[in-house]
C-alpha positions as CSV (number, residue, x, y, z in Angstrom):
1,M,44.6,3.3,-35.6
2,F,48.1,3.7,-37.0
3,K,48.9,2.2,-40.3
4,W,52.2,0.3,-40.2
5,F,54.3,-0.4,-43.0
6,R,57.3,-2.7,-43.1
7,R,60.4,-2.1,-45.4
8,D,62.6,-4.7,-46.7
9,K,65.6,-4.7,-44.4
10,A,68.1,-4.9,-47.3
11,A,66.6,-1.9,-49.1
12,A,66.6,0.0,-45.8
13,D,70.4,-0.7,-45.3
14,A,71.1,0.2,-48.9
15,K,69.9,3.7,-48.5
16,T,71.3,4.5,-45.0
17,T,74.5,6.1,-46.3
18,D,72.9,8.4,-48.7
19,E,70.1,9.5,-46.7
20,A,71.8,10.0,-43.3
21,A,73.1,13.3,-44.5
22,Q,69.9,14.7,-45.3
23,P,69.1,17.6,-42.9
24,D,65.3,17.7,-42.6
25,V,63.7,14.3,-42.1
26,A,60.0,13.9,-41.4
27,L,59.3,11.4,-38.8
28,S,56.1,10.4,-40.6
29,D,58.3,9.0,-43.4
30,V,60.1,6.5,-41.0
31,P,59.1,2.8,-41.0
32,H,58.7,1.2,-37.7
33,E,61.7,-1.1,-38.3
34,A,63.8,1.9,-38.9
35,V,62.8,3.8,-35.7
36,A,65.3,3.6,-32.8
37,A,64.1,0.7,-30.7
38,P,63.5,1.2,-26.9
39,R,65.9,-0.6,-24.7
40,D,63.4,-2.8,-23.1
41,L,61.6,-4.1,-26.3
42,P,62.6,-7.6,-27.3
43,A,64.2,-8.3,-30.6
44,A,61.4,-10.7,-31.4
45,A,59.1,-7.6,-31.6
46,G,60.9,-6.5,-34.7
47,F,63.3,-4.1,-33.3
48,G,67.1,-4.1,-33.2
49,P,69.0,-4.1,-29.8
50,A,69.7,-0.9,-28.2
51,N,73.1,0.2,-26.8
52,G,73.8,0.1,-23.2
53,D,72.8,3.7,-22.3
54,G,69.5,3.5,-24.0
55,D,70.4,5.7,-27.1
56,S,69.8,3.5,-30.2
57,T,70.1,6.4,-32.7
58,A,73.3,4.9,-34.1
59,Q,71.5,1.8,-35.1
60,S,68.5,3.5,-36.7
61,S,68.1,4.1,-40.4
62,V,66.2,7.0,-41.9
63,L,64.6,7.3,-45.2
64,H,63.8,10.5,-47.0
65,S,61.2,10.9,-49.7
66,E,61.4,13.0,-52.7
67,P,58.9,16.0,-52.7
68,D,57.1,15.1,-56.0
69,A,56.9,11.3,-55.7
70,G,53.7,9.5,-55.4
71,L,51.1,12.2,-56.2
72,V,47.6,11.1,-56.9
73,G,45.8,14.0,-58.6
74,D,46.5,17.1,-56.4
75,R,46.8,15.1,-53.1
76,P,50.1,13.9,-51.9
77,E,48.9,10.4,-51.0
78,A,52.1,8.5,-50.5
79,H,55.8,8.2,-51.5
80,V,56.6,5.0,-53.3
81,S,59.9,3.2,-52.6
82,G,60.3,-0.4,-53.6
83,D,57.1,-2.2,-52.6
84,I,56.1,-0.1,-49.7
85,R,53.9,3.1,-49.7
86,T,54.7,5.6,-46.9
87,P,52.0,8.2,-46.2
88,V,53.4,11.8,-46.1
89,D,50.9,13.0,-43.6
90,A,51.3,10.2,-41.1
91,P,51.6,11.3,-37.5
92,A,54.9,11.2,-35.7
93,I,55.4,7.9,-34.0
94,S,56.8,7.9,-30.3
95,N,58.4,5.0,-28.5
96,V,55.5,4.9,-26.2
97,E,53.1,4.3,-29.2
98,I,55.5,1.7,-30.6
99,E,55.5,-0.2,-27.2
100,A,51.6,0.0,-27.0
101,R,51.4,-1.5,-30.5
102,V,53.6,-4.4,-29.7
103,V,51.5,-5.1,-26.6
104,V,48.3,-4.9,-28.7
105,E,49.8,-7.3,-31.3
106,Q,50.8,-9.7,-28.7
107,I,47.4,-9.9,-27.0
108,S,45.7,-10.1,-30.3
109,A,48.0,-13.1,-31.2
110,D,47.1,-14.8,-28.0
111,E,43.3,-14.3,-28.6
112,G,43.4,-15.3,-32.4
113,R,42.2,-11.8,-33.4
114,A,43.6,-9.0,-35.7
115,P,45.0,-5.8,-33.9
116,E,42.1,-3.8,-35.4
117,Q,39.5,-6.3,-34.0
118,A,41.2,-6.2,-30.6
119,V,41.1,-2.5,-30.2
120,S,37.6,-2.3,-31.9
121,A,36.1,-4.5,-29.2
122,E,37.2,-2.3,-26.4
123,A,36.4,0.8,-28.2
124,T,32.9,-0.5,-29.0
125,A,32.3,-1.4,-25.3
126,A,33.6,2.1,-24.3
127,L,31.3,4.0,-26.9
128,H,28.3,1.8,-26.6
129,P,27.8,0.8,-22.9
130,E,25.0,-1.5,-22.0
131,P,21.9,0.7,-21.1
132,A,20.9,0.7,-17.4
133,R,18.4,-1.7,-16.4
134,R,15.0,0.0,-15.2
135,P,13.8,-1.0,-11.8
136,M,11.2,-3.8,-11.8
137,T,7.7,-2.8,-10.9
138,L,5.9,-4.3,-8.0
139,R,3.6,-6.2,-10.5
140,E,6.8,-7.8,-12.0
141,R,8.1,-8.7,-8.5
142,L,4.8,-10.4,-7.5
143,A,4.3,-12.2,-10.8
144,A,4.0,-15.5,-9.2
145,S,1.3,-14.6,-6.8
146,A,-0.5,-12.7,-9.7
147,R,-0.4,-15.8,-11.8
148,A,-1.9,-17.9,-8.9
149,L,-4.8,-15.4,-8.7
150,S,-5.4,-15.3,-12.3
151,A,-5.6,-19.1,-12.5
152,T,-8.4,-19.0,-10.0
153,I,-10.3,-15.7,-9.8
154,G,-9.3,-14.5,-13.2
155,G,-11.0,-17.7,-14.7
156,L,-14.2,-16.8,-13.1
157,F,-14.6,-13.3,-14.6
158,K,-13.1,-14.0,-18.0
159,R,-16.2,-16.2,-19.0
160,N,-18.7,-13.4,-18.3
161,P,-20.4,-15.2,-15.4
162,K,-23.9,-15.0,-14.2
163,L,-24.2,-13.3,-10.9
164,D,-25.7,-15.8,-8.6
165,D,-24.9,-17.6,-5.4
166,A,-23.0,-20.3,-7.2
167,L,-20.5,-17.6,-8.6
168,L,-20.1,-16.3,-4.9
169,E,-19.2,-19.9,-3.7
170,E,-16.7,-20.3,-6.5
171,L,-15.2,-17.0,-5.7
172,E,-14.8,-17.8,-1.9
173,M,-13.1,-21.1,-2.9
174,A,-10.7,-19.3,-5.1
175,L,-9.8,-16.6,-2.6
176,I,-9.0,-19.4,0.0
177,Q,-6.8,-21.2,-2.6
178,A,-4.9,-18.0,-3.2
179,D,-4.0,-17.9,0.7
180,V,-6.2,-14.9,1.3
181,G,-7.5,-17.2,4.4
182,V,-10.9,-18.6,5.4
183,H,-11.9,-15.8,7.6
184,A,-10.9,-13.0,5.2
185,S,-12.5,-14.8,2.3
186,A,-15.8,-15.4,4.2
187,Q,-15.9,-11.7,5.0
188,L,-15.2,-10.4,1.6
189,V,-17.7,-12.7,-0.2
190,G,-20.4,-12.0,2.3
191,D,-20.2,-8.3,1.8
192,L,-20.2,-8.8,-2.0
193,G,-23.2,-11.1,-1.8
194,A,-25.3,-8.6,0.2
195,R,-24.6,-6.0,-2.4
196,M,-25.2,-8.3,-5.2
197,R,-28.6,-9.1,-3.9
198,K,-29.4,-5.4,-4.0
199,R,-28.5,-5.4,-7.6
200,E,-25.6,-3.1,-7.3
201,F,-23.5,-4.9,-9.9
202,A,-24.5,-4.8,-13.6
203,D,-22.1,-7.6,-14.6
204,G,-19.0,-9.6,-13.7
205,N,-16.7,-6.6,-14.3
206,A,-18.7,-4.5,-11.8
207,L,-18.3,-7.3,-9.3
208,L,-14.5,-7.6,-9.9
209,A,-14.2,-3.8,-9.4
210,A,-16.0,-4.1,-6.1
211,L,-13.8,-7.0,-5.1
212,R,-10.7,-5.0,-5.8
213,T,-12.0,-2.2,-3.7
214,S,-12.9,-4.4,-0.8
215,L,-9.3,-6.0,-0.9
216,T,-7.8,-2.7,-0.8
217,G,-10.1,-1.5,2.1
218,L,-9.1,-4.6,4.0
219,L,-5.4,-3.8,4.0
220,S,-5.6,-0.1,4.1
221,P,-5.9,0.3,8.0
222,Y,-2.8,-1.7,8.6
223,A,-0.4,-0.1,6.0
224,Q,1.7,1.8,8.5
225,P,5.3,2.4,7.8
226,L,7.8,2.4,10.7
227,I,8.6,6.0,11.5
228,V,11.5,6.6,14.1
229,A,10.6,9.1,16.8
230,R,13.2,11.8,16.8
231,D,12.5,12.9,20.4
232,K,13.5,9.2,21.6
233,K,17.2,8.2,21.6
234,P,17.9,5.5,20.9
235,F,14.8,4.2,19.1
236,V,15.1,0.4,19.9
237,I,13.8,-2.1,17.3
238,L,13.8,-5.7,18.4
239,T,13.4,-8.2,15.5
240,V,12.0,-11.7,16.0
241,G,11.1,-14.6,13.8
242,V,11.8,-18.2,12.8
243,N,14.9,-19.5,11.2
244,G,15.3,-18.5,7.5
245,A,12.7,-15.8,7.6
246,G,15.3,-13.1,6.7
247,K,15.7,-11.2,9.9
248,T,19.3,-10.4,9.5
249,T,18.9,-9.3,5.9
250,T,16.0,-7.2,6.9
251,I,18.1,-5.5,9.6
252,G,20.8,-4.7,7.1
253,K,18.2,-3.1,4.7
254,L,16.6,-1.2,7.6
255,A,19.9,0.2,8.7
256,K,20.6,1.4,5.1
257,R,17.1,2.9,5.0
258,Y,17.4,4.9,8.3
259,K,20.9,6.0,7.8
260,S,19.9,7.4,4.3
261,E,17.2,9.3,6.2
262,G,19.8,11.0,8.4
263,H,19.7,8.9,11.5
264,S,22.7,7.4,13.3
265,V,22.3,3.6,13.5
266,M,23.8,0.9,15.6
267,L,23.2,-2.9,15.4
268,A,23.2,-5.5,18.1
269,A,24.2,-9.0,17.2
270,G,21.8,-10.9,19.5
271,D,21.7,-14.1,17.5
272,T,24.4,-15.8,19.1
273,F,23.1,-19.2,18.4
274,R,23.2,-19.7,14.7
275,A,26.6,-20.3,13.0
276,A,27.9,-17.2,11.1
277,A,25.0,-15.0,12.2
278,V,27.3,-12.6,13.8
279,E,29.7,-12.3,10.8
280,Q,26.6,-11.9,8.6
281,L,25.5,-8.9,10.7
282,K,29.1,-7.5,10.7
283,T,29.2,-7.7,7.0
284,W,26.0,-5.5,6.7
285,G,27.4,-3.1,9.2
286,A,30.6,-2.8,7.2
287,R,28.6,-2.3,4.0
288,N,26.5,0.5,5.6
289,D,29.3,1.9,7.7
290,V,27.3,1.1,11.0
291,T,28.6,-0.1,14.3
292,V,27.9,-3.6,15.4
293,I,27.9,-4.5,19.0
294,A,28.8,-8.3,19.3
295,Q,30.2,-10.9,21.6
296,G,31.4,-14.5,20.9
297,S,29.2,-17.3,19.7
298,G,27.2,-18.9,22.4
299,A,27.0,-15.7,24.6
300,D,23.8,-14.7,26.2
301,S,21.6,-12.8,23.7
302,A,20.0,-10.7,26.4
303,S,23.5,-9.7,27.7
304,V,24.6,-8.7,24.1
305,I,21.5,-6.5,23.5
306,F,21.8,-4.9,26.9
307,D,25.5,-3.9,26.2
308,A,24.4,-2.5,22.8
309,L,21.6,-0.3,24.5
310,Q,24.2,1.0,26.9
311,A,26.5,1.9,24.2
312,A,23.9,3.5,22.0
313,K,22.8,5.6,24.9
314,S,26.3,6.8,25.8
315,R,27.1,7.7,22.0
316,G,23.8,9.4,21.3
317,I,22.7,6.9,18.7
318,D,19.3,7.6,17.1
319,V,18.3,3.9,16.2
320,L,19.3,0.7,17.7
321,I,18.3,-2.5,15.7
322,A,18.6,-5.8,17.7
323,D,18.9,-9.2,16.1
324,T,17.6,-12.3,17.9
325,A,18.2,-16.0,17.3
326,G,15.6,-17.5,15.0
327,R,13.4,-20.1,16.9
328,L,10.2,-22.0,16.0
329,H,7.1,-20.6,17.4
330,T,6.4,-24.1,18.9
331,Q,9.5,-24.1,21.0
332,G,8.2,-22.7,24.2
333,H,11.5,-22.4,26.2
334,L,13.0,-20.4,23.4
335,M,10.1,-18.2,23.2
336,Q,10.6,-17.4,26.8
337,E,14.0,-16.4,26.1
338,L,12.7,-13.5,24.0
339,A,10.5,-12.4,26.9
340,K,13.6,-12.3,29.0
341,V,15.3,-9.9,26.5
342,K,12.5,-7.5,26.8
343,R,12.6,-7.6,30.5
344,V,16.4,-6.8,30.6
345,L,16.0,-4.0,28.2
346,A,13.3,-2.6,30.4
347,K,15.8,-2.3,33.3
348,L,17.8,0.1,31.4
349,D,14.9,1.9,29.5
350,D,11.5,1.2,30.5
351,S,10.0,2.0,27.1
352,A,12.4,-0.4,25.2
353,P,11.9,-1.9,22.8
354,D,10.0,0.7,21.0
355,E,9.1,-1.6,18.2
356,T,8.9,-5.4,18.3
357,L,9.0,-6.4,14.7
358,L,8.1,-9.9,13.4
359,V,9.8,-10.9,10.1
360,I,7.8,-13.5,8.2
361,D,8.6,-15.4,5.1
362,G,5.7,-14.8,2.7
363,G,6.3,-18.4,1.2
364,T,5.1,-20.1,4.4
365,G,1.5,-19.4,3.5
366,Q,-1.1,-20.1,6.3
367,N,1.8,-21.2,8.7
368,A,2.5,-17.5,8.9
369,L,-0.6,-17.0,10.8
370,N,0.5,-19.5,13.5
371,Q,3.8,-18.0,13.8
372,A,2.3,-14.5,14.2
373,R,-0.1,-15.7,17.0
374,Q,2.7,-17.4,19.0
375,F,5.1,-14.6,18.8
376,H,2.5,-12.0,19.5
377,Q,1.5,-14.0,22.6
378,A,5.2,-14.3,23.9
379,V,6.5,-10.8,23.3
380,G,3.6,-8.6,22.1
381,L,4.3,-7.7,18.5
382,T,3.9,-4.1,17.3
383,G,4.6,-4.6,13.6
384,I,5.2,-7.2,10.8
385,V,7.5,-7.4,7.7
386,V,6.6,-10.0,5.1
387,T,9.7,-10.9,3.1
388,K,10.4,-13.1,-0.1
389,L,7.3,-12.2,-1.8
390,D,9.0,-12.1,-5.1
391,G,9.7,-15.8,-5.0
392,T,6.3,-17.2,-4.0
393,A,2.7,-17.7,-5.1
394,K,1.5,-17.2,-1.7
395,G,1.3,-13.3,-1.6
396,G,-2.4,-13.4,-0.5
397,I,-1.2,-14.2,3.0
398,L,-1.1,-10.5,3.7
399,F,-4.9,-10.4,3.6
400,A,-5.1,-13.1,6.2
401,L,-2.6,-11.4,8.5
402,C,-4.4,-8.1,8.4
403,S,-7.7,-9.7,8.8
404,E,-6.8,-11.8,11.7
405,M,-3.8,-10.3,13.5
406,K,-4.7,-6.6,13.0
407,L,-1.2,-5.7,13.2
408,P,0.6,-2.9,11.1
409,V,2.5,-4.2,8.1
410,R,5.6,-2.0,8.2
411,F,7.4,-3.2,5.0
412,I,7.3,-5.9,2.3
413,G,10.4,-7.6,0.9
414,V,10.4,-8.2,-2.9
415,G,14.1,-8.9,-3.8
416,E,17.6,-9.1,-2.6
417,K,18.7,-5.5,-3.1
418,R,18.5,-3.1,-0.2
419,E,16.0,-0.9,-2.0
420,D,13.7,-3.9,-2.4
421,L,12.4,-3.6,1.1
422,R,9.5,-1.4,0.5
423,E,6.9,0.4,2.4
424,F,3.5,-1.4,2.2
425,K,1.0,0.5,-0.2
426,P,-2.3,-1.5,-0.3
427,R,-3.6,-0.1,-3.6
428,E,-0.5,-0.8,-5.5
429,F,-0.3,-4.2,-3.9
430,V,-3.9,-5.1,-5.0
431,D,-3.1,-3.6,-8.6
432,A,-0.2,-6.0,-8.8
433,L,-2.0,-9.1,-7.8
434,L,-5.4,-8.4,-9.2
435,P,-5.3,-5.9,-12.1
436,A,-8.5,-4.1,-13.2
437,D,-8.4,-5.6,-16.7
438,L,-8.4,-9.1,-15.4
439,G,-12.0,-9.6,-16.6
């Protein structure tokens, strides 16, 4: 930061004649009023007007200091002239630096800060940037569902319960309340009860550990990530689901995932019913640098997806992901349109689609089971994605889906970012919902 000193104008003018003849003048001795003012600087900034050709040397006044003046000890601290102290070793001042100082002073005046404070704020931000935030763990993402289980199952084991049939009944009710489902809850408690009667558990903690193991075992057979077959081009993924489940967002995240794995990807905007659905998919395509095949709003969905399949074949695309219009599972005629899409694709590729992926909002709870049943009956599902688990207390629905539908869970969605679409890992999921130290 430069130290700026201002001389009295009258004193400067009085010395002009005598000092103009001095041959060697240090620019460090020049006060900033005495330096030639650039042509574009306003007079209000403290500079005199420049001449027409930009040379303002004639209007500058130069001060020369005596060699022995102002010594403090052995160090030449400053030369004293009138009421101003001018440092001997101050750096040379250029017009650019003067202009920068004027700008800083003007900004500081507008913001009500001193120039030193203004520069210090920017310098501090540059030298001390905010630390990068660490990614949230799955347990943090599933905090709402974990709290729901802690309020029910956790309360049972924290009181050091007696191992009897009454405890098993309470445990079954707690599982049902946590959206694990009636069928899955009965199966889990039945197996635990049989082992308890054989005296396999010494206390409540042993029973809790067995419950965690059983929950993991229930999910493990269905944790199957969606792997693209490299010998099939294009690998066609048809996404289905009700309105608001997150189909289009899931497609965008899948496109990013497969492209990062080295696959070429194309998207088909088959949701021609919902307003702005096509534009939303195009936005995801632009973000991921992926081609989107689309027609106007109201076009036939099967026709759009058929055109996309033709384009993907001709261009040698690895993965084609097709969006479809959201529909309620209770709307029979709309469910029949999905079946039509599959028939149309089969005319061009008898194995298409290679994956029929149901996207379910995890917050719908037990209604997710009804959706899965109806879509599976209409189009024959091959996989499930459960989204929005970070904002719901109904994460237990995955146990019900696996127990009753017996379909692979490809991914779970636990946030808005592209990396928040994660492969389903049962042990990690159970640890997040029901930690070992709960009891």
